[in-house]
A tleap script that builds the chain and sets N, CA, C and O, in Angstrom:
source leaprc.protein.ff14SB
mol = sequence {
  NMET SER PRO GLY SER ARG ARG ARG GLN TRP
  LYS VAL SER LEU ARG GLY ALA ILE GLU ARG
  HIE GLU HIE LEU ASP ALA ASP ALA ILE SER
  CYS ASP ASN ARG CYS GLN LEU GLY GLN TRP
  LEU HIE GLY ALA GLY GLY ARG ARG ASN GLY
  THR GLN PRO LYS PHE MET ALA LEU PRO GLU
  GLU HIE ARG LYS PHE HIE GLU ALA ALA GLY
  GLU VAL ALA ARG ARG ILE ASN ALA GLY GLN
  MET ASP ASP ALA THR ARG MET LEU ASP SER
  GLY SER ALA PHE ALA ARG SER SER GLY ASP
  VAL ALA VAL ALA LEU ASN ARG VAL ARG ARG
  GLY CPHE
}
set mol.1.N position { 15.755 -26.805 16.525 }
set mol.1.CA position { 15.055 -26.689 17.792 }
set mol.1.C position { 13.553 -26.796 17.512 }
set mol.1.O position { 13.048 -26.177 16.575 }
set mol.2.N position { 12.857 -27.568 18.311 }
set mol.2.CA position { 11.416 -27.756 18.118 }
set mol.2.C position { 10.649 -26.529 18.614 }
set mol.2.O position { 11.169 -25.749 19.412 }
set mol.3.N position { 9.402 -26.360 18.136 }
set mol.3.CA position { 8.597 -25.231 18.638 }
set mol.3.C position { 8.444 -25.251 20.159 }
set mol.3.O position { 8.452 -24.198 20.797 }
set mol.4.N position { 8.304 -26.446 20.744 }
set mol.4.CA position { 8.194 -26.538 22.199 }
set mol.4.C position { 9.455 -26.056 22.893 }
set mol.4.O position { 9.392 -25.363 23.909 }
set mol.5.N position { 10.597 -26.426 22.339 }
set mol.5.CA position { 11.874 -25.970 22.900 }
set mol.5.C position { 12.010 -24.462 22.787 }
set mol.5.O position { 12.535 -23.811 23.690 }
set mol.6.N position { 11.538 -23.906 21.679 }
set mol.6.CA position { 11.620 -22.451 21.505 }
set mol.6.C position { 10.722 -21.728 22.514 }
set mol.6.O position { 11.105 -20.686 23.046 }
set mol.7.N position { 9.530 -22.277 22.780 }
set mol.7.CA position { 8.653 -21.635 23.776 }
set mol.7.C position { 9.292 -21.700 25.160 }
set mol.7.O position { 9.233 -20.729 25.914 }
set mol.8.N position { 9.900 -22.833 25.498 }
set mol.8.CA position { 10.601 -22.935 26.788 }
set mol.8.C position { 11.766 -21.950 26.833 }
set mol.8.O position { 12.044 -21.362 27.878 }
set mol.9.N position { 12.441 -21.772 25.709 }
set mol.9.CA position { 13.557 -20.827 25.651 }
set mol.9.C position { 13.078 -19.399 25.889 }
set mol.9.O position { 13.788 -18.605 26.506 }
set mol.10.N position { 11.877 -19.061 25.406 }
set mol.10.CA position { 11.310 -17.734 25.688 }
set mol.10.C position { 11.216 -17.530 27.195 }
set mol.10.O position { 11.592 -16.478 27.711 }
set mol.11.N position { 10.714 -18.543 27.898 }
set mol.11.CA position { 10.554 -18.420 29.350 }
set mol.11.C position { 11.915 -18.238 30.023 }
set mol.11.O position { 12.069 -17.389 30.901 }
set mol.12.N position { 12.885 -19.026 29.615 }
set mol.12.CA position { 14.239 -18.912 30.170 }
set mol.12.C position { 14.808 -17.522 29.885 }
set mol.12.O position { 15.402 -16.898 30.764 }
set mol.13.N position { 14.627 -17.046 28.668 }
set mol.13.CA position { 15.145 -15.723 28.294 }
set mol.13.C position { 14.475 -14.610 29.090 }
set mol.13.O position { 15.136 -13.674 29.539 }
set mol.14.N position { 13.165 -14.716 29.263 }
set mol.14.CA position { 12.448 -13.691 30.032 }
set mol.14.C position { 12.873 -13.718 31.499 }
set mol.14.O position { 13.053 -12.666 32.113 }
set mol.15.N position { 13.034 -14.916 32.062 }
set mol.15.CA position { 13.515 -15.004 33.454 }
set mol.15.C position { 14.919 -14.400 33.578 }
set mol.15.O position { 15.217 -13.710 34.553 }
set mol.16.N position { 15.764 -14.659 32.603 }
set mol.16.CA position { 17.106 -14.071 32.604 }
set mol.16.C position { 17.057 -12.556 32.537 }
set mol.16.O position { 17.832 -11.874 33.208 }
set mol.17.N position { 16.148 -12.029 31.729 }
set mol.17.CA position { 15.998 -10.570 31.620 }
set mol.17.C position { 15.530 -9.979 32.942 }
set mol.17.O position { 15.937 -8.879 33.315 }
set mol.18.N position { 14.674 -10.709 33.650 }
set mol.18.CA position { 14.220 -10.255 34.970 }
set mol.18.C position { 15.419 -10.181 35.914 }
set mol.18.O position { 15.618 -9.179 36.601 }
set mol.19.N position { 16.204 -11.239 35.940 }
set mol.19.CA position { 17.354 -11.294 36.847 }
set mol.19.C position { 18.379 -10.204 36.542 }
set mol.19.O position { 18.984 -9.646 37.457 }
set mol.20.N position { 18.572 -9.903 35.271 }
set mol.20.CA position { 19.587 -8.923 34.869 }
set mol.20.C position { 19.030 -7.511 34.713 }
set mol.20.O position { 19.766 -6.575 34.398 }
set mol.21.N position { 17.706 -7.364 34.941 }
set mol.21.CA position { 17.045 -6.063 34.739 }
set mol.21.C position { 17.354 -5.533 33.339 }
set mol.21.O position { 17.701 -4.366 33.157 }
set mol.22.N position { 17.221 -6.405 32.381 }
set mol.22.CA position { 17.585 -6.132 30.989 }
set mol.22.C position { 16.411 -5.487 30.249 }
set mol.22.O position { 15.270 -5.921 30.403 }
set mol.23.N position { 16.676 -4.478 29.465 }
set mol.23.CA position { 15.629 -3.862 28.641 }
set mol.23.C position { 15.380 -4.742 27.418 }
set mol.23.O position { 16.322 -5.211 26.779 }
set mol.24.N position { 14.103 -4.961 27.099 }
set mol.24.CA position { 13.719 -5.817 25.977 }
set mol.24.C position { 12.907 -5.034 24.958 }
set mol.24.O position { 12.292 -4.022 25.293 }
set mol.25.N position { 12.905 -5.491 23.735 }
set mol.25.CA position { 12.076 -4.902 22.687 }
set mol.25.C position { 10.700 -5.565 22.756 }
set mol.25.O position { 10.430 -6.537 22.049 }
set mol.26.N position { 9.842 -5.029 23.611 }
set mol.26.CA position { 8.532 -5.627 23.861 }
set mol.26.C position { 7.667 -5.653 22.610 }
set mol.26.O position { 6.903 -6.595 22.403 }
set mol.27.N position { 7.780 -4.633 21.778 }
set mol.27.CA position { 6.986 -4.618 20.543 }
set mol.27.C position { 7.402 -5.755 19.614 }
set mol.27.O position { 6.551 -6.412 19.015 }
set mol.28.N position { 8.689 -5.986 19.496 }
set mol.28.CA position { 9.169 -7.085 18.647 }
set mol.28.C position { 8.748 -8.432 19.222 }
set mol.28.O position { 8.338 -9.324 18.480 }
set mol.29.N position { 8.847 -8.581 20.533 }
set mol.29.CA position { 8.451 -9.834 21.174 }
set mol.29.C position { 6.968 -10.098 20.953 }
set mol.29.O position { 6.559 -11.248 20.791 }
set mol.30.N position { 6.167 -9.052 20.946 }
set mol.30.CA position { 4.720 -9.187 20.752 }
set mol.30.C position { 4.343 -9.594 19.331 }
set mol.30.O position { 3.245 -10.104 19.105 }
set mol.31.N position { 5.230 -9.377 18.383 }
set mol.31.CA position { 4.938 -9.720 16.978 }
set mol.31.C position { 4.978 -11.231 16.793 }
set mol.31.O position { 5.956 -11.890 17.150 }
set mol.32.N position { 3.919 -11.760 16.238 }
set mol.32.CA position { 3.840 -13.211 16.070 }
set mol.32.C position { 4.338 -13.691 14.711 }
set mol.32.O position { 4.192 -14.868 14.382 }
set mol.33.N position { 4.919 -12.804 13.926 }
set mol.33.CA position { 5.368 -13.215 12.595 }
set mol.33.C position { 6.888 -13.152 12.425 }
set mol.33.O position { 7.386 -13.226 11.302 }
set mol.34.N position { 7.620 -13.016 13.519 }
set mol.34.CA position { 9.081 -12.898 13.426 }
set mol.34.C position { 9.805 -14.194 13.758 }
set mol.34.O position { 10.915 -14.421 13.278 }
set mol.35.N position { 9.196 -15.039 14.565 }
set mol.35.CA position { 9.834 -16.302 14.920 }
set mol.35.C position { 9.611 -17.314 13.788 }
set mol.35.O position { 8.829 -17.071 12.869 }
set mol.36.N position { 10.297 -18.429 13.870 }
set mol.36.CA position { 10.214 -19.437 12.812 }
set mol.36.C position { 8.784 -19.949 12.631 }
set mol.36.O position { 8.305 -20.052 11.502 }
set mol.37.N position { 8.105 -20.266 13.721 }
set mol.37.CA position { 6.725 -20.746 13.612 }
set mol.37.C position { 5.830 -19.663 13.027 }
set mol.37.O position { 4.997 -19.945 12.165 }
set mol.38.N position { 5.991 -18.442 13.482 }
set mol.38.CA position { 5.181 -17.341 12.981 }
set mol.38.C position { 5.391 -17.087 11.499 }
set mol.38.O position { 4.441 -16.802 10.769 }
set mol.39.N position { 6.633 -17.191 11.057 }
set mol.39.CA position { 6.903 -17.012 9.631 }
set mol.39.C position { 6.208 -18.100 8.814 }
set mol.39.O position { 5.681 -17.831 7.735 }
set mol.40.N position { 6.209 -19.319 9.326 }
set mol.40.CA position { 5.530 -20.416 8.639 }
set mol.40.C position { 4.017 -20.206 8.654 }
set mol.40.O position { 3.350 -20.391 7.636 }
set mol.41.N position { 3.475 -19.818 9.816 }
set mol.41.CA position { 2.026 -19.604 9.928 }
set mol.41.C position { 1.547 -18.496 9.001 }
set mol.41.O position { 0.490 -18.610 8.380 }
set mol.42.N position { 2.329 -17.423 8.911 }
set mol.42.CA position { 1.946 -16.277 8.081 }
set mol.42.C position { 2.366 -16.452 6.623 }
set mol.42.O position { 2.019 -15.637 5.769 }
set mol.43.N position { 3.107 -17.508 6.348 }
set mol.43.CA position { 3.594 -17.750 4.995 }
set mol.43.C position { 3.058 -19.052 4.432 }
set mol.43.O position { 1.850 -19.243 4.291 }
set mol.44.N position { 3.988 -19.947 4.113 }
set mol.44.CA position { 3.643 -21.190 3.419 }
set mol.44.C position { 2.650 -22.050 4.193 }
set mol.44.O position { 1.727 -22.610 3.600 }
set mol.45.N position { 2.824 -22.162 5.490 }
set mol.45.CA position { 1.911 -22.986 6.288 }
set mol.45.C position { 0.489 -22.479 6.245 }
set mol.45.O position { -0.455 -23.256 6.100 }
set mol.46.N position { 0.339 -21.179 6.372 }
set mol.46.CA position { -0.992 -20.585 6.321 }
set mol.46.C position { -1.628 -20.711 4.950 }
set mol.46.O position { -2.823 -20.982 4.831 }
set mol.47.N position { -0.831 -20.514 3.923 }
set mol.47.CA position { -1.370 -20.634 2.553 }
set mol.47.C position { -1.809 -22.064 2.262 }
set mol.47.O position { -2.854 -22.288 1.652 }
set mol.48.N position { -1.008 -23.026 2.700 }
set mol.48.CA position { -1.306 -24.428 2.426 }
set mol.48.C position { -2.413 -24.990 3.301 }
set mol.48.O position { -3.218 -25.803 2.846 }
set mol.49.N position { -2.455 -24.559 4.554 }
set mol.49.CA position { -3.308 -25.232 5.535 }
set mol.49.C position { -4.368 -24.354 6.172 }
set mol.49.O position { -5.134 -24.826 7.012 }
set mol.50.N position { -4.426 -23.099 5.795 }
set mol.50.CA position { -5.286 -22.130 6.465 }
set mol.50.C position { -6.752 -22.487 6.546 }
set mol.50.O position { -7.444 -22.008 7.443 }
set mol.51.N position { -7.250 -23.310 5.645 }
set mol.51.CA position { -8.671 -23.678 5.678 }
set mol.51.C position { -8.917 -25.004 6.386 }
set mol.51.O position { -10.065 -25.417 6.548 }
set mol.52.N position { -7.852 -25.670 6.808 }
set mol.52.CA position { -8.001 -26.947 7.512 }
set mol.52.C position { -8.488 -26.687 8.938 }
set mol.52.O position { -7.878 -25.899 9.661 }
set mol.53.N position { -9.579 -27.340 9.351 }
set mol.53.CA position { -10.123 -27.093 10.697 }
set mol.53.C position { -9.099 -27.271 11.818 }
set mol.53.O position { -9.092 -26.491 12.770 }
set mol.54.N position { -8.241 -28.275 11.722 }
set mol.54.CA position { -7.270 -28.515 12.798 }
set mol.54.C position { -6.168 -27.459 12.823 }
set mol.54.O position { -5.470 -27.314 13.826 }
set mol.55.N position { -6.014 -26.738 11.747 }
set mol.55.CA position { -4.984 -25.702 11.655 }
set mol.55.C position { -5.482 -24.359 12.174 }
set mol.55.O position { -4.697 -23.563 12.690 }
set mol.56.N position { -6.760 -24.105 12.041 }
set mol.56.CA position { -7.308 -22.758 12.229 }
set mol.56.C position { -7.048 -22.152 13.607 }
set mol.56.O position { -6.920 -20.932 13.712 }
set mol.57.N position { -6.965 -22.948 14.655 }
set mol.57.CA position { -6.737 -22.405 15.998 }
set mol.57.C position { -5.280 -22.013 16.228 }
set mol.57.O position { -4.996 -21.141 17.049 }
set mol.58.N position { -4.372 -22.638 15.523 }
set mol.58.CA position { -2.944 -22.437 15.796 }
set mol.58.C position { -2.482 -20.986 15.638 }
set mol.58.O position { -1.795 -20.485 16.529 }
set mol.59.N position { -2.819 -20.295 14.562 }
set mol.59.CA position { -2.346 -18.905 14.455 }
set mol.59.C position { -2.828 -18.012 15.606 }
set mol.59.O position { -2.076 -17.166 16.091 }
set mol.60.N position { -4.069 -18.197 16.039 }
set mol.60.CA position { -4.596 -17.377 17.141 }
set mol.60.C position { -3.902 -17.705 18.459 }
set mol.60.O position { -3.556 -16.801 19.220 }
set mol.61.N position { -3.698 -18.983 18.729 }
set mol.61.CA position { -3.005 -19.371 19.970 }
set mol.61.C position { -1.568 -18.856 19.953 }
set mol.61.O position { -1.054 -18.415 20.981 }
set mol.62.N position { -0.932 -18.910 18.812 }
set mol.62.CA position { 0.432 -18.405 18.679 }
set mol.62.C position { 0.471 -16.893 18.905 }
set mol.62.O position { 1.384 -16.384 19.555 }
set mol.63.N position { -0.514 -16.178 18.370 }
set mol.63.CA position { -0.603 -14.724 18.572 }
set mol.63.C position { -0.747 -14.405 20.059 }
set mol.63.O position { -0.096 -13.494 20.569 }
set mol.64.N position { -1.603 -15.160 20.751 }
set mol.64.CA position { -1.807 -14.938 22.191 }
set mol.64.C position { -0.516 -15.175 22.974 }
set mol.64.O position { -0.225 -14.453 23.927 }
set mol.65.N position { 0.257 -16.185 22.573 }
set mol.65.CA position { 1.529 -16.458 23.234 }
set mol.65.C position { 2.460 -15.250 23.130 }
set mol.65.O position { 3.046 -14.819 24.123 }
set mol.66.N position { 2.588 -14.712 21.926 }
set mol.66.CA position { 3.472 -13.554 21.746 }
set mol.66.C position { 2.930 -12.321 22.468 }
set mol.66.O position { 3.703 -11.516 22.987 }
set mol.67.N position { 1.628 -12.175 22.501 }
set mol.67.CA position { 1.021 -11.063 23.243 }
set mol.67.C position { 1.374 -11.173 24.728 }
set mol.67.O position { 1.749 -10.181 25.354 }
set mol.68.N position { 1.254 -12.379 25.289 }
set mol.68.CA position { 1.580 -12.587 26.706 }
set mol.68.C position { 3.070 -12.357 26.963 }
set mol.68.O position { 3.435 -11.725 27.954 }
set mol.69.N position { 3.928 -12.860 26.083 }
set mol.69.CA position { 5.372 -12.653 26.244 }
set mol.69.C position { 5.713 -11.168 26.167 }
set mol.69.O position { 6.566 -10.684 26.911 }
set mol.70.N position { 5.050 -10.450 25.271 }
set mol.70.CA position { 5.271 -9.010 25.154 }
set mol.70.C position { 4.859 -8.260 26.407 }
set mol.70.O position { 5.511 -7.294 26.804 }
set mol.71.N position { 3.775 -8.705 27.032 }
set mol.71.CA position { 3.334 -8.070 28.284 }
set mol.71.C position { 4.350 -8.298 29.397 }
set mol.71.O position { 4.616 -7.394 30.190 }
set mol.72.N position { 4.916 -9.494 29.460 }
set mol.72.CA position { 5.975 -9.756 30.444 }
set mol.72.C position { 7.144 -8.804 30.183 }
set mol.72.O position { 7.681 -8.206 31.116 }
set mol.73.N position { 7.531 -8.668 28.927 }
set mol.73.CA position { 8.644 -7.772 28.576 }
set mol.73.C position { 8.340 -6.329 28.979 }
set mol.73.O position { 9.228 -5.620 29.451 }
set mol.74.N position { 7.107 -5.896 28.799 }
set mol.74.CA position { 6.739 -4.524 29.190 }
set mol.74.C position { 6.874 -4.336 30.700 }
set mol.74.O position { 7.323 -3.282 31.151 }
set mol.75.N position { 6.497 -5.331 31.475 }
set mol.75.CA position { 6.661 -5.236 32.937 }
set mol.75.C position { 8.135 -5.179 33.309 }
set mol.75.O position { 8.535 -4.412 34.186 }
set mol.76.N position { 8.933 -5.989 32.642 }
set mol.76.CA position { 10.379 -5.960 32.900 }
set mol.76.C position { 10.922 -4.564 32.605 }
set mol.76.O position { 11.671 -4.002 33.404 }
set mol.77.N position { 10.544 -4.012 31.464 }
set mol.77.CA position { 11.028 -2.679 31.074 }
set mol.77.C position { 10.574 -1.599 32.044 }
set mol.77.O position { 11.255 -0.588 32.215 }
set mol.78.N position { 9.418 -1.812 32.682 }
set mol.78.CA position { 8.897 -0.843 33.647 }
set mol.78.C position { 9.494 -1.049 35.039 }
set mol.78.O position { 9.156 -0.328 35.977 }
set mol.79.N position { 10.384 -2.035 35.166 }
set mol.79.CA position { 11.003 -2.308 36.460 }
set mol.79.C position { 10.106 -3.072 37.414 }
set mol.79.O position { 10.396 -3.144 38.608 }
set mol.80.N position { 9.038 -3.635 36.918 }
set mol.80.CA position { 8.078 -4.387 37.741 }
set mol.80.C position { 8.451 -5.870 37.722 }
set mol.80.O position { 7.723 -6.705 37.186 }
set mol.81.N position { 9.593 -6.171 38.316 }
set mol.81.CA position { 10.159 -7.515 38.229 }
set mol.81.C position { 9.305 -8.561 38.938 }
set mol.81.O position { 9.185 -9.686 38.453 }
set mol.82.N position { 8.707 -8.209 40.085 }
set mol.82.CA position { 7.850 -9.171 40.783 }
set mol.82.C position { 6.637 -9.525 39.934 }
set mol.82.O position { 6.265 -10.694 39.832 }
set mol.83.N position { 6.021 -8.515 39.325 }
set mol.83.CA position { 4.880 -8.771 38.434 }
set mol.83.C position { 5.310 -9.623 37.250 }
set mol.83.O position { 4.623 -10.577 36.883 }
set mol.84.N position { 6.440 -9.282 36.654 }
set mol.84.CA position { 6.932 -10.039 35.497 }
set mol.84.C position { 7.178 -11.496 35.875 }
set mol.84.O position { 6.848 -12.402 35.110 }
set mol.85.N position { 7.753 -11.719 37.044 }
set mol.85.CA position { 8.006 -13.086 37.507 }
set mol.85.C position { 6.698 -13.844 37.664 }
set mol.85.O position { 6.584 -14.985 37.217 }
set mol.86.N position { 5.712 -13.222 38.293 }
set mol.86.CA position { 4.397 -13.868 38.464 }
set mol.86.C position { 3.752 -14.176 37.117 }
set mol.86.O position { 3.049 -15.176 36.969 }
set mol.87.N position { 3.995 -13.312 36.144 }
set mol.87.CA position { 3.390 -13.503 34.823 }
set mol.87.C position { 3.970 -14.713 34.084 }
set mol.87.O position { 3.429 -15.119 33.055 }
set mol.88.N position { 5.048 -15.285 34.586 }
set mol.88.CA position { 5.634 -16.490 33.989 }
set mol.88.C position { 5.244 -17.757 34.741 }
set mol.88.O position { 5.532 -18.863 34.282 }
set mol.89.N position { 4.593 -17.606 35.892 }
set mol.89.CA position { 4.246 -18.752 36.727 }
set mol.89.C position { 3.148 -19.611 36.110 }
set mol.89.O position { 2.460 -19.190 35.181 }
set mol.90.N position { 2.997 -20.820 36.643 }
set mol.90.CA position { 1.899 -21.709 36.248 }
set mol.90.C position { 0.578 -20.988 36.397 }
set mol.90.O position { 0.377 -20.237 37.351 }
set mol.91.N position { -0.312 -21.213 35.467 }
set mol.91.CA position { -1.632 -20.602 35.516 }
set mol.91.C position { -1.696 -19.204 34.940 }
set mol.91.O position { -2.783 -18.647 34.793 }
set mol.92.N position { -0.554 -18.629 34.613 }
set mol.92.CA position { -0.530 -17.277 34.045 }
set mol.92.C position { -0.973 -17.319 32.583 }
set mol.92.O position { -1.040 -18.388 31.976 }
set mol.93.N position { -1.271 -16.153 32.032 }
set mol.93.CA position { -1.625 -16.068 30.608 }
set mol.93.C position { -0.479 -16.602 29.751 }
set mol.93.O position { -0.716 -17.272 28.746 }
set mol.94.N position { 0.750 -16.311 30.140 }
set mol.94.CA position { 1.908 -16.809 29.400 }
set mol.94.C position { 1.929 -18.335 29.418 }
set mol.94.O position { 2.073 -18.966 28.371 }
set mol.95.N position { 1.788 -18.928 30.602 }
set mol.95.CA position { 1.824 -20.391 30.719 }
set mol.95.C position { 0.660 -21.034 29.971 }
set mol.95.O position { 0.839 -22.034 29.276 }
set mol.96.N position { -0.535 -20.455 30.117 }
set mol.96.CA position { -1.705 -21.007 29.413 }
set mol.96.C position { -1.516 -20.930 27.905 }
set mol.96.O position { -1.785 -21.893 27.187 }
set mol.97.N position { -1.057 -19.789 27.436 }
set mol.97.CA position { -0.910 -19.637 25.983 }
set mol.97.C position { 0.176 -20.566 25.447 }
set mol.97.O position { 0.050 -21.081 24.336 }
set mol.98.N position { 1.222 -20.782 26.206 }
set mol.98.CA position { 2.261 -21.715 25.784 }
set mol.98.C position { 1.680 -23.121 25.656 }
set mol.98.O position { 1.935 -23.818 24.674 }
set mol.99.N position { 0.905 -23.530 26.646 }
set mol.99.CA position { 0.249 -24.838 26.591 }
set mol.99.C position { -0.746 -24.934 25.452 }
set mol.99.O position { -0.852 -25.972 24.799 }
set mol.100.N position { -1.478 -23.851 25.212 }
set mol.100.CA position { -2.469 -23.848 24.129 }
set mol.100.C position { -1.803 -23.964 22.760 }
set mol.100.O position { -2.341 -24.609 21.860 }
set mol.101.N position { -0.640 -23.345 22.599 }
set mol.101.CA position { 0.102 -23.493 21.340 }
set mol.101.C position { 0.527 -24.950 21.172 }
set mol.101.O position { 0.423 -25.506 20.079 }
set mol.102.N position { 1.002 -25.565 22.246 }
set mol.102.CA position { 1.430 -26.967 22.174 }
set mol.102.C position { 0.267 -27.871 21.768 }
set mol.102.O position { 0.432 -28.753 20.925 }
set mol.103.N position { -0.900 -27.658 22.361 }
set mol.103.CA position { -2.082 -28.459 22.023 }
set mol.103.C position { -2.456 -28.255 20.560 }
set mol.103.O position { -2.710 -29.221 19.840 }
set mol.104.N position { -2.490 -27.006 20.122 }
set mol.104.CA position { -2.854 -26.709 18.730 }
set mol.104.C position { -1.841 -27.315 17.759 }
set mol.104.O position { -2.222 -27.843 16.714 }
set mol.105.N position { -0.561 -27.241 18.096 }
set mol.105.CA position { 0.465 -27.843 17.237 }
set mol.105.C position { 0.285 -29.354 17.142 }
set mol.105.O position { 0.411 -29.933 16.063 }
set mol.106.N position { -0.007 -29.985 18.268 }
set mol.106.CA position { -0.221 -31.436 18.257 }
set mol.106.C position { -1.419 -31.808 17.401 }
set mol.106.O position { -1.379 -32.809 16.685 }
set mol.107.N position { -2.481 -31.020 17.462 }
set mol.107.CA position { -3.652 -31.283 16.617 }
set mol.107.C position { -3.283 -31.172 15.143 }
set mol.107.O position { -3.694 -31.991 14.322 }
set mol.108.N position { -2.507 -30.151 14.826 }
set mol.108.CA position { -2.083 -29.967 13.435 }
set mol.108.C position { -1.246 -31.160 12.989 }
set mol.108.O position { -1.460 -31.700 11.903 }
set mol.109.N position { -0.310 -31.567 13.809 }
set mol.109.CA position { 0.570 -32.690 13.444 }
set mol.109.C position { -0.222 -33.975 13.233 }
set mol.109.O position { 0.061 -34.739 12.310 }
set mol.110.N position { -1.206 -34.209 14.084 }
set mol.110.CA position { -2.024 -35.423 13.946 }
set mol.110.C position { -2.956 -35.342 12.746 }
set mol.110.O position { -3.328 -36.361 12.164 }
set mol.111.N position { -3.330 -34.117 12.384 }
set mol.111.CA position { -4.306 -33.942 11.314 }
set mol.111.C position { -3.735 -33.998 9.916 }
set mol.111.O position { -4.485 -34.145 8.952 }
set mol.112.N position { -2.422 -33.884 9.781 }
set mol.112.CA position { -1.832 -33.844 8.431 }
set mol.112.C position { -1.013 -35.085 8.171 }
set mol.112.O position { -0.439 -35.231 7.092 }
savepdb mol mol.pdb
quit
């Protein structure tokens, strides 16, 4: 599964949790080093490419994505389903951070 597909899957999973009023591990979701991309960024990818200008934005954008996803999960856990739903809409921090990760990934791919 591509990183873009995984980010879309996060949105689908969060929407499903809203619909089912499912409790989520918001702290785990907020961690940017547990997913496949995060493990690469914090491991081999970061060691190999961390000083490359086109790479440098990617870890921060990825961190922001997980932070936004974690905030959605916290709203779901608090029973604030309308807020959580809005937090997944276009223009939200979640949507912006997802797009920013995609842009940063594309820059990295073109740069190497």
